[in-house]
C-alpha positions in Angstrom: 25.4 63.7 -32.0 21.7 63.8 -31.4 19.9 60.8 -32.2 17.2 61.4 -34.7 13.3 60.7 -33.5 12.2 57.3 -34.7 9.4 57.5 -37.0 8.2 54.1 -35.9 7.9 52.4 -32.5 7.6 49.1 -31.0 6.3 47.4 -28.1 9.6 46.3 -26.0 8.5 43.7 -23.5 11.0 42.2 -21.3 11.0 40.2 -17.8 12.6 41.0 -14.6 14.6 37.8 -14.0 18.4 38.7 -13.5 19.1 41.5 -15.7 20.0 40.1 -18.8 16.3 40.5 -20.5 15.9 43.9 -19.2 19.6 44.8 -20.2 18.6 43.8 -24.0 15.3 45.8 -23.6 17.2 48.9 -22.2 19.3 48.9 -25.4 15.9 49.1 -27.6 14.5 51.6 -25.3 14.6 54.2 -27.9 12.4 52.1 -30.1 9.9 51.7 -27.1 6.2 53.2 -27.5 6.0 56.2 -25.4 9.4 55.4 -24.3 7.9 52.5 -22.0 9.8 49.2 -21.6 7.0 46.8 -20.5 8.0 44.4 -17.7 5.8 41.2 -18.4 6.0 40.0 -14.8 5.1 43.3 -13.3 3.2 45.8 -15.4 0.4 48.0 -14.0 -2.8 45.8 -13.7 -1.2 42.5 -14.5 -3.7 39.6 -12.9 -2.6 38.2 -9.3 -2.2 34.7 -10.9 0.0 36.0 -13.5 2.2 37.8 -11.0 2.4 35.0 -8.5 3.1 32.5 -11.4 6.2 34.7 -12.5 7.3 35.4 -8.9 7.6 31.8 -8.2 9.8 31.0 -11.3 11.8 34.3 -10.2 12.2 33.2 -6.7 13.4 29.6 -7.8 15.9 30.9 -10.3 17.6 33.4 -7.8 17.7 30.9 -5.1 19.4 28.2 -7.1 21.7 30.7 -8.5 22.9 31.8 -5.1 23.0 28.0 -3.7 25.5 27.0 -6.6 28.0 28.4 -4.3 27.3 26.1 -1.6 29.2 22.9 -1.7 27.9 19.5 -2.6 24.1 20.3 -2.1 23.8 23.8 -3.8 25.8 22.5 -6.8 23.8 19.5 -7.3 20.6 21.5 -7.2 21.9 24.1 -9.5 23.1 21.2 -11.9 19.7 19.5 -11.9 18.1 23.1 -13.1 20.8 23.6 -15.6 20.1 20.2 -17.1 16.6 21.1 -17.9 18.1 24.2 -20.1 21.1 22.2 -21.6 22.4 23.4 -24.7 23.1 20.3 -26.9 26.6 19.9 -28.5 26.5 21.7 -32.3 28.4 19.3 -34.0 27.7 17.1 -35.9 25.0 19.2 -37.4 21.5 17.6 -37.2 18.0 18.1 -36.7 17.1 19.4 -33.2 13.8 20.4 -33.5 12.1 17.8 -31.3 10.4 19.5 -28.2 12.1 19.4 -24.9 10.5 19.0 -21.1 11.0 22.8 -20.5 9.4 23.7 -23.7 6.4 21.6 -23.0 5.9 23.2 -19.5 6.4 26.7 -21.0 3.6 26.1 -23.5 1.4 24.4 -20.7 1.6 27.6 -18.6 0.7 29.8 -21.7 -2.2 27.4 -22.8 -3.6 26.0 -19.2 -2.7 28.9 -16.8 -3.0 32.0 -19.6 0.5 33.2 -18.8 0.9 36.8 -20.7 -2.7 36.4 -22.0 -3.7 39.6 -20.2 -0.7 41.5 -21.5 -1.1 40.3 -25.4 -4.8 41.2 -25.1 -3.9 44.8 -23.9 -1.0 45.4 -26.5 -3.2 43.8 -29.5 -5.5 47.3 -29.2 -2.7 49.2 -30.7 -0.6 46.4 -32.6 2.7 47.7 -33.1 5.6 45.5 -33.7 6.1 43.5 -30.7 9.9 42.8 -29.9 10.2 40.3 -26.8 13.5 39.8 -24.7 12.3 36.9 -23.4 10.8 33.8 -25.4 7.9 33.5 -22.9 6.0 36.7 -24.2 7.0 35.9 -28.0 5.3 32.4 -27.6 2.2 33.8 -26.0 1.9 36.7 -28.5 2.0 34.0 -31.2 -0.5 31.8 -29.5 -3.2 34.5 -28.7 -2.8 35.8 -32.2 -1.4 38.8 -31.5 -2.1 41.0 -34.7 1.4 42.8 -35.3 4.5 41.4 -36.0 6.2 39.3 -33.4 10.2 39.5 -32.7 12.4 37.8 -30.1 15.5 39.2 -29.1 18.2 36.4 -28.0 20.8 37.4 -25.0 23.4 34.8 -25.0 25.9 33.5 -27.6 24.0 29.9 -27.6 20.6 29.1 -26.6 18.8 25.8 -25.6 15.6 24.3 -27.7 13.2 26.2 -25.4 14.0 29.3 -27.4 12.2 28.0 -30.6 8.5 27.4 -30.6 6.8 24.1 -30.6 6.4 24.5 -34.4 9.2 26.5 -35.5 8.6 25.7 -39.0 5.1 27.1 -39.2 5.8 29.7 -36.5 5.7 33.6 -37.5 8.2 34.5 -34.8 11.3 36.4 -36.0 14.4 36.5 -34.1 17.2 38.9 -33.8 20.6 37.1 -33.4 23.5 38.4 -31.4 26.2 36.1 -33.3 26.6 33.7 -36.2 26.3 30.7 -33.8 22.7 31.8 -32.6 21.8 32.1 -36.3 23.0 28.6 -37.4 21.7 26.9 -34.0 18.0 28.3 -34.6 18.3 26.6 -37.9 19.3 23.2 -36.2 15.9 24.0 -34.0 13.9 24.5 -37.4 13.4 28.2 -37.4 13.4 28.9 -41.2 16.4 31.2 -42.6 13.7 34.0 -43.3 12.9 34.4 -39.7 16.4 35.0 -38.4 18.1 38.5 -38.6 21.7 38.4 -37.5 21.8 42.0 -35.6 24.3 41.9 -32.7 23.2 42.3 -29.3 21.3 45.6 -28.8 24.0 47.8 -26.9 23.0 51.0 -25.5 23.1 54.1 -28.2 24.5 56.3 -25.7 27.7 54.3 -25.6 27.9 54.3 -29.4 27.1 57.4 -30.6 25.2 56.6 -34.0 26.4 54.8 -37.0 29.8 56.3 -36.9 30.4 55.2 -33.3 32.0 58.4 -32.5 31.1 58.2 -28.4 32.5 54.5 -28.8 35.7 55.5 -30.4 36.2 58.4 -28.0 36.0 56.1 -25.1 37.9 53.3 -26.6 40.9 55.5 -27.5 41.0 56.9 -23.8 40.8 53.3 -22.7 43.5 52.0 -24.8 45.8 55.0 -23.1 45.1 53.6 -19.6 45.5 49.9 -20.6 48.9 50.4 -22.4 50.8 52.6 -20.3 54.2 51.6 -22.3 52.4 51.9 -25.6 53.7 48.3 -26.5 50.4 47.5 -28.3 49.5 51.1 -29.4 52.9 51.6 -31.4 52.9 48.0 -33.0 49.4 48.7 -34.3 49.7 52.5 -34.8 48.5 52.5 -38.7 45.6 50.2 -37.9 44.3 52.3 -35.1 44.6 55.6 -37.0 43.0 53.7 -40.2 39.9 52.7 -37.8 39.8 55.3 -35.6 41.3 58.3 -37.0 44.5 60.1 -35.7 42.3 63.0 -33.9 41.1 60.0 -31.5 44.6 59.4 -30.1 44.7 61.0 -26.6 47.6 63.1 -25.5 47.0 62.5 -21.7 44.9 60.6 -19.5 41.2 61.2 -19.1 40.6 59.2 -16.1 42.5 56.9 -13.8 42.8 53.1 -14.5 39.4 52.0 -13.6 38.0 48.3 -13.0 34.4 47.8 -12.6 33.4 44.4 -11.0 29.5 43.5 -11.2 27.3 40.7 -9.9 24.4 39.4 -11.2 20.8 40.0 -10.4 20.8 37.1 -8.2 23.5 38.4 -6.1 25.9 35.3 -6.8 29.6 35.9 -6.7 29.5 38.8 -4.1 32.3 37.1 -2.2 34.5 37.6 -5.2 34.1 41.2 -5.1 35.3 41.3 -1.6 38.3 39.0 -2.4 39.2 41.3 -5.4 39.1 44.5 -3.2 41.3 42.8 -0.4 44.1 42.1 -3.2 43.7 45.9 -4.3 43.5 47.4 -1.1 47.1 48.8 -1.2 47.1 49.9 -5.0 43.5 51.7 -4.3 45.2 53.5 -1.3 48.1 54.3 -3.4 45.4 55.8 -6.1 46.8 53.6 -8.7 43.6 52.1 -9.6 39.7 53.1 -9.1 37.6 50.2 -8.4 33.6 50.1 -9.0 31.8 47.5 -6.8 28.1 46.9 -8.8 25.7 45.9 -6.4 22.9 46.7 -8.9 19.4 46.9 -6.9 20.1 44.4 -4.0 20.6 46.2 -0.7 22.0 43.1 0.7 24.8 43.0 -1.7 25.5 47.0 -1.4 25.7 46.4 2.5 28.0 43.4 2.0 30.3 45.5 -0.3 30.5 48.6 2.2 31.2 46.1 5.1 34.1 45.2 3.1 35.6 48.7 2.5 35.2 49.4 6.3 36.8 46.3 7.1 39.7 46.8 4.8 39.9 50.2 6.2 39.4 52.0 2.8 36.4 54.4 4.2 38.4 57.5 2.9 38.7 56.3 -0.7 34.9 55.6 -0.5 33.1 57.6 -3.3 36.4 58.4 -5.0 38.8 55.5 -5.6 36.3 52.7 -4.6 32.8 53.0 -5.2 29.8 51.0 -4.2 27.1 51.3 -6.9 23.6 50.7 -5.7 20.1 52.1 -6.9 16.6 51.8 -5.7 15.4 50.9 -9.1 16.1 48.7 -12.4 15.7 51.6 -14.7 17.9 53.7 -12.7 20.4 50.9 -12.3 20.7 50.7 -16.1 21.2 54.3 -16.3 24.1 54.3 -14.0 25.7 51.4 -15.2 25.8 52.7 -18.6 27.2 56.1 -17.5 29.8 54.2 -15.4 31.2 52.3 -18.6 32.3 55.7 -20.4 35.0 55.8 -17.8 35.5 51.9 -17.1 38.7 50.4 -18.4 38.0 46.7 -17.5 34.9 45.1 -16.8 35.1 41.9 -14.4 32.0 39.8 -14.5 30.4 36.1 -15.2 30.2 35.7 -18.9 26.6 36.9 -19.0 24.8 38.9 -21.9 27.6 41.3 -20.5 29.8 39.4 -22.7 28.5 41.2 -25.8 29.9 44.6 -24.1 33.2 43.7 -25.5 31.9 45.0 -28.6 32.5 48.8 -27.1 36.4 48.0 -26.8 36.0 46.7 -23.4 38.3 43.9 -22.2 36.4 41.4 -19.9 37.8 39.7 -17.3 35.5 36.4 -16.8 34.5 35.3 -13.6 33.2 31.5 -13.4 30.2 31.2 -15.5 26.7 30.1 -13.9 25.0 27.9 -16.3 25.1 26.2 -19.6 24.6 29.4 -21.8 27.3 31.1 -19.8 29.8 28.3 -20.6 28.9 29.0 -24.4 29.0 32.9 -23.6 32.7 32.3 -22.4 33.7 30.2 -25.3 32.7 33.0 -27.6 34.6 35.6 -25.6 37.9 33.5 -25.9 37.2 32.9 -29.7 37.1 36.5 -30.5 39.6 37.4 -28.2 37.6 40.0 -25.9 37.7 38.1 -22.7 40.1 36.5 -20.3 39.5 33.9 -17.7 40.4 35.5 -14.2 43.5 34.4 -12.5 43.3 33.6 -8.8 41.7 36.6 -7.1 43.7 36.8 -4.3 46.7 37.9 -6.1 44.7 40.4 -8.4 47.1 43.2 -7.4 50.1 41.3 -9.2 48.4 39.7 -12.4 46.2 42.2 -13.4 48.8 45.1 -13.4 51.0 42.5 -15.1 48.4 42.4 -18.0 48.0 46.2 -17.9 51.9 46.7 -18.1 52.4 44.4 -21.0 49.6 45.8 -23.3 47.7 42.4 -23.1 44.3 43.9 -22.0 44.7 46.8 -24.7 44.8 43.9 -27.3 41.7 42.4 -25.7 39.9 45.6 -25.9 40.9 46.1 -29.5 39.9 42.3 -30.3 36.4 43.0 -28.8 35.8 46.1 -30.8 36.7 44.9 -34.2 35.5 41.3 -33.7 32.0 41.6 -32.0 29.0 43.7 -33.1 28.4 46.8 -32.0 25.3 48.4 -33.9 22.7 45.9 -32.9 20.1 48.5 -31.8 20.6 50.2 -35.0 20.2 47.0 -37.0 17.0 46.0 -35.2 15.9 49.8 -35.9 16.2 49.2 -39.7 14.3 46.1 -39.7 11.4 47.7 -37.6 11.2 51.2 -39.3 12.7 50.6 -42.6 15.4 53.3 -42.0 18.7 52.6 -43.5 22.1 53.1 -42.0 25.4 52.8 -43.4 26.5 49.7 -41.5 28.9 47.1 -42.5 27.6 43.4 -42.8 28.3 41.4 -40.0 30.6 38.3 -40.7 29.1 34.9 -39.6 31.1 34.6 -36.8 30.8 31.4 -34.4 
């Protein structure tokens, strides 16, 4: 179906730091004024001081993320950084509104060093609703008296105190929460309930297909066919599947080969895991039993590493067909390419980052080890809703992965993700921004 032209647009502001914040912005790109997502740390005309301060923060984040795999010293350094953004235990429920060291440093950069001041002053000349996918831009907009409404998109299944402003009870920043735990967490941080909207994560509309989710249902039924070759799950749940998907969505034949997609984060950590998986699946790939996508994103070094793995494992003749190294020069091209890739992806293997929410597309997720406190909570959320499974020993992927497929277990995970995780976050956010109403089910407060 063709999406309608949105009657009301917004400034969509992200940061280039990992992929998570830009991925959320990509899901809202239909809302973006002049179809442009603004990157707060590298927009045209950004002051040199601002650019340098952002660069230092990003370089430190990526360096420490990669160091995490280094025994003893690397892990110690990573744990120190992670502790600064630690998420407190939720229970017992209590007031968690006291400020933290990281939050005070964030405001110091805004007040003392003018971080984002230039950007906010530019946007204030045309005060559309401002939707930030990173808290710094939202805090700066409020501090510099941005004249329009200010919204902040949360990109994880639980968040640290740093995401809420210094004085949350008096703040006018409104939040789009991806799940019920974030809703309740923001309340503990002192954010008024009227400023919190449970929307779900903004998944790309091209993977959904409108309020009826026509594209999602088509992709999901094709995926279920591949994930349940003996129809163990499909036969047992035939009535349920027909009720939710309709009998016309049941495929008669395979649409594409069984396809596994492995992706690394923006820092390029966990690339070695991709090599291990490829080595284990080598014979299966050569026999054309599975297609394997290795997503390097925009990192040349990771793409080169994966191509070296293909060469060393003597799979060159399968390159471009049964094994693919996915690499792009720019981040916008990466998000476009990755999104198209998901139409024919049956299993997504990734650390439990913001991609955890993609289980809502009916995507079973094999979880690589988490990097950081927020990913621990993403992993917990995925387990709770049944859309994700922790990876087994990657050296034996060719054994256990196919056991999971043959038993219909991954089909069950795909269905759980589709039923339990929100899918229409971008549409719910549009409703709030534009006033347009869709016929969407009310989200349960899943924690």
